[in-house]
C-alpha positions as CSV (number, residue, x, y, z in Angstrom):
1,M,-29.0,-3.8,39.7
2,F,-32.3,-3.6,41.0
3,D,-30.9,-1.5,44.1
4,I,-30.4,1.4,42.3
5,S,-31.1,4.6,43.7
6,D,-30.5,7.5,41.4
7,S,-29.5,8.3,38.0
8,E,-25.6,8.3,38.6
9,E,-25.6,5.1,39.9
10,C,-28.0,3.7,37.2
11,A,-25.4,5.1,34.9
12,N,-22.3,3.4,36.3
13,V,-24.0,0.1,36.5
14,A,-24.8,0.4,32.7
15,G,-21.3,1.3,31.9
16,E,-19.9,-1.3,33.7
17,L,-22.4,-3.9,32.3
18,M,-21.4,-2.4,28.9
19,D,-17.7,-2.6,29.1
20,A,-18.0,-6.6,30.6
21,Y,-20.3,-7.4,27.7
22,L,-17.7,-5.6,25.5
23,E,-14.8,-7.8,27.2
24,N,-17.1,-11.0,26.9
25,R,-17.4,-10.1,23.1
26,V,-13.8,-10.0,22.7
27,I,-13.4,-13.2,24.2
28,Y,-15.9,-14.7,22.2
29,D,-14.3,-13.5,18.6
30,E,-11.1,-14.9,20.0
31,L,-12.3,-18.2,20.9
32,E,-14.4,-18.4,17.6
33,Y,-11.4,-17.7,15.3
34,Y,-9.4,-20.1,16.7
35,K,-12.2,-22.9,16.5
36,V,-12.3,-21.5,12.9
37,S,-8.6,-21.2,12.2
38,G,-6.8,-22.9,14.4
39,K,-4.9,-19.8,15.2
40,V,-4.6,-16.9,17.7
41,L,-6.4,-13.5,16.6
42,G,-4.6,-11.3,18.9
43,K,-7.0,-8.7,19.6
44,H,-7.4,-9.6,23.5
45,P,-5.8,-6.9,25.7
46,I,-4.3,-10.0,27.5
47,F,-1.7,-10.4,24.4
48,K,-1.1,-6.7,24.4
49,Q,-0.1,-7.2,28.2
50,F,2.0,-10.2,27.3
51,K,3.9,-8.1,24.4
52,R,4.5,-5.9,27.1
53,N,5.7,-8.0,29.6
54,K,8.2,-9.4,26.8
55,E,9.6,-5.8,26.0
56,I,10.0,-5.0,29.9
57,N,11.9,-8.2,30.6
58,G,13.9,-7.4,27.6
59,M,14.9,-4.1,29.1
60,T,18.5,-3.4,30.9
61,V,18.4,-2.3,34.2
62,K,19.2,1.6,33.5
63,E,15.9,1.3,31.3
64,L,13.9,-0.6,33.9
65,F,14.7,2.4,36.2
66,R,13.6,4.9,33.7
67,E,10.6,3.0,33.4
68,Q,10.1,2.6,37.0
69,K,10.1,6.7,37.6
70,K,7.9,6.7,34.6
71,L,5.2,4.7,35.8
72,M,5.1,6.4,39.0
73,N,4.5,9.5,37.9
74,N,1.9,8.1,35.4
75,I,0.0,6.2,38.3
76,W,0.3,9.3,40.5
77,R,-1.1,11.4,37.6
78,V,-4.2,9.1,37.0
79,K,-4.9,8.8,40.5
80,N,-5.2,12.4,40.6
81,E,-7.3,12.6,37.3
82,M,-9.6,10.1,39.0
83,K,-9.9,12.0,42.4
84,K,-11.1,15.4,40.5
85,G,-14.0,13.1,39.1
86,D,-14.4,16.1,36.3
87,K,-14.8,13.4,33.4
88,P,-17.1,10.4,34.7
89,S,-17.3,9.1,31.3
90,L,-13.5,8.5,31.3
91,L,-13.6,6.6,34.9
92,T,-13.2,3.2,33.4
93,Q,-10.8,3.8,30.9
94,R,-8.5,5.6,33.5
95,K,-9.1,2.5,36.1
96,E,-7.9,0.0,33.0
97,R,-4.7,2.7,32.6
98,L,-4.1,2.7,36.3
99,R,-4.4,-1.2,36.5
100,Q,-2.1,-1.4,33.6
101,Y,0.7,0.8,34.9
102,E,0.5,-1.1,38.3
103,N,0.8,-4.1,36.9
104,D,3.8,-3.1,34.8
105,L,5.5,-1.3,38.0
106,I,5.1,-4.7,39.9
107,L,6.7,-6.6,37.1
108,I,9.8,-3.9,37.0
109,N,10.3,-3.9,40.9
110,K,10.0,-7.6,40.8
111,L,12.9,-7.6,38.4
112,L,14.9,-4.8,40.2
113,G,14.7,-6.8,43.3
114,E,12.5,-4.4,45.2
């Protein structure tokens, strides 16, 4: 953080710090809720990914191929959006969407034996 040379880099680092803080806060809320109630709160994004993996595992081969094509198009679209760089405020969200799409595609390719 001390090696920042311009305001754009400062904004990027500040955004990353805020994202890390918010992620830590969600994790803390999960742990605190579990400590008090003995149950999972389920608001952390990992639970959403777990549900998505379960959904993908339940798909037929035809649905897997359809989903694979859709994910490849989504990945292409998000990468193009990121290349344009027209909305730097959305970069973090785009990176997260790209990561989710790529993880889903990896799982589908594994299920299809590719």
